[in-house]
C-alpha positions as semicolon CSV with decimal commas, in nm:
position;residue;x (nm);y (nm);z (nm)
1;M;-2,492;-2,213;2,514
2;N;-2,702;-1,980;2,311
3;N;-2,943;-2,184;2,103
4;S;-3,133;-1,902;1,936
5;R;-3,116;-1,775;1,580
6;D;-2,900;-1,484;1,699
7;A;-2,576;-1,635;1,824
8;G;-2,478;-1,319;2,011
9;W;-2,120;-1,209;2,056
10;L;-1,978;-1,526;2,218
11;P;-1,898;-1,733;1,905
12;Y;-1,750;-1,427;1,735
13;A;-1,526;-1,365;2,035
14;L;-1,425;-1,731;2,058
15;A;-1,341;-1,746;1,687
16;A;-1,149;-1,418;1,678
17;G;-0,977;-1,495;2,007
18;G;-0,888;-1,844;1,887
19;G;-0,734;-1,715;1,564
20;F;-0,549;-1,444;1,753
21;A;-0,416;-1,680;2,021
22;V;-0,307;-1,954;1,781
23;C;-0,126;-1,716;1,547
24;L;0,038;-1,513;1,821
25;A;0,145;-1,826;2,011
26;I;0,301;-1,982;1,701
27;A;0,480;-1,659;1,610
28;Q;0,613;-1,620;1,964
29;A;0,714;-1,985;2,001
30;T;0,899;-1,993;1,671
31;G;1,045;-1,643;1,684
32;R;0,883;-1,547;1,355
33;R;0,717;-1,215;1,289
34;E;0,428;-1,386;1,115
35;A;0,288;-1,723;1,217
36;W;0,253;-1,854;0,863
37;D;0,628;-1,820;0,814
38;A;0,666;-2,119;1,047
39;G;0,589;-2,478;0,954
40;E;0,404;-2,514;1,284
41;Y;0,134;-2,284;1,152
42;F;0,042;-2,545;0,891
43;S;0,104;-2,858;1,100
44;L;-0,048;-2,737;1,430
45;G;-0,217;-2,401;1,382
46;I;-0,450;-2,476;1,094
47;P;-0,575;-2,806;1,242
48;L;-0,632;-2,637;1,578
49;M;-0,820;-2,350;1,415
50;C;-1,025;-2,603;1,215
51;A;-1,120;-2,773;1,541
52;I;-1,226;-2,440;1,692
53;V;-1,441;-2,351;1,391
54;F;-1,583;-2,704;1,384
55;A;-1,692;-2,673;1,748
56;L;-1,842;-2,329;1,691
57;A;-2,032;-2,442;1,381
58;W;-2,156;-2,747;1,571
59;F;-2,311;-2,529;1,843
60;W;-2,410;-2,240;1,614
61;P;-2,465;-2,395;1,268
62;R;-2,660;-2,109;1,111
63;N;-2,437;-1,911;0,871
64;S;-2,129;-2,094;0,993
65;W;-1,905;-1,900;0,753
66;R;-1,914;-1,620;1,012
67;W;-1,686;-1,812;1,248
68;T;-1,418;-1,851;0,980
69;L;-1,440;-1,481;0,899
70;A;-1,413;-1,386;1,267
71;M;-1,115;-1,620;1,303
72;A;-0,945;-1,452;1,004
73;V;-0,996;-1,115;1,175
74;G;-0,830;-1,255;1,487
75;Q;-0,538;-1,383;1,281
76;A;-0,500;-1,049;1,106
77;T;-0,501;-0,874;1,442
78;A;-0,225;-1,105;1,565
79;L;-0,031;-1,029;1,249
80;A;-0,057;-0,656;1,315
81;A;0,019;-0,695;1,687
82;G;0,320;-0,912;1,613
83;G;0,489;-0,642;1,408
84;G;0,395;-0,763;1,062
85;S;0,446;-0,517;0,782
86;L;0,132;-0,320;0,704
87;S;0,273;-0,234;0,361
88;L;0,197;-0,591;0,259
89;W;-0,159;-0,578;0,395
90;P;-0,329;-0,652;0,058
91;L;-0,110;-0,959;0,012
92;A;-0,183;-1,064;0,370
93;I;-0,558;-1,047;0,303
94;I;-0,520;-1,272;-0,001
95;A;-0,302;-1,515;0,195
96;M;-0,548;-1,512;0,487
97;T;-0,828;-1,603;0,248
98;V;-0,633;-1,898;0,112
99;V;-0,524;-2,033;0,452
100;S;-0,880;-1,995;0,583
101;V;-1,026;-2,243;0,333
102;P;-0,972;-2,545;0,564
103;Q;-1,153;-2,368;0,851
104;F;-1,438;-2,276;0,616
105;I;-1,473;-2,640;0,508
106;A;-1,460;-2,761;0,870
107;G;-1,737;-2,516;0,957
108;L;-1,956;-2,630;0,668
109;I;-1,914;-2,995;0,765
110;A;-1,993;-2,928;1,131
111;A;-2,298;-2,719;1,043
112;R;-2,432;-2,999;0,821
113;L;-2,374;-3,263;1,091
114;S;-2,496;-3,057;1,386
115;P;-2,809;-3,181;1,560
116;R;-2,887;-2,815;1,633
117;R;-2,920;-2,747;1,259
118;V;-3,273;-2,887;1,245
119;R;-3,389;-2,677;1,537
120;V;-3,232;-2,362;1,399
121;E;-3,373;-2,412;1,048
122;D;-3,722;-2,492;1,178
123;G;-3,742;-2,153;1,342
124;P;-4,020;-2,039;1,573
125;G;-4,374;-2,148;1,528
């Protein structure tokens, strides 16, 4: 895995893809247009997305908030792909911010605990 200061595109893709896949899978499995309309989003989806962000922040601890943001973009893309109403887009952005708080916290915890944090913060030289 990339251990440099610049994480490259991989963690962004994993975070966005993870958010997209979890939301789309829940929406499809429950028959809902939007994943967060189903209880499974809160009981399964959010913990799974927290685990994904935790793993990403563990391997790439620098600026770990990026993985939560990328995951939110993936979720928003799934919302649009699943036929969600774009007229409610501002409300969806607010809701996405609120439901992303657990992933953000998981990322902060993982970044603090990561053994890679010391190496990243030390920098070259």
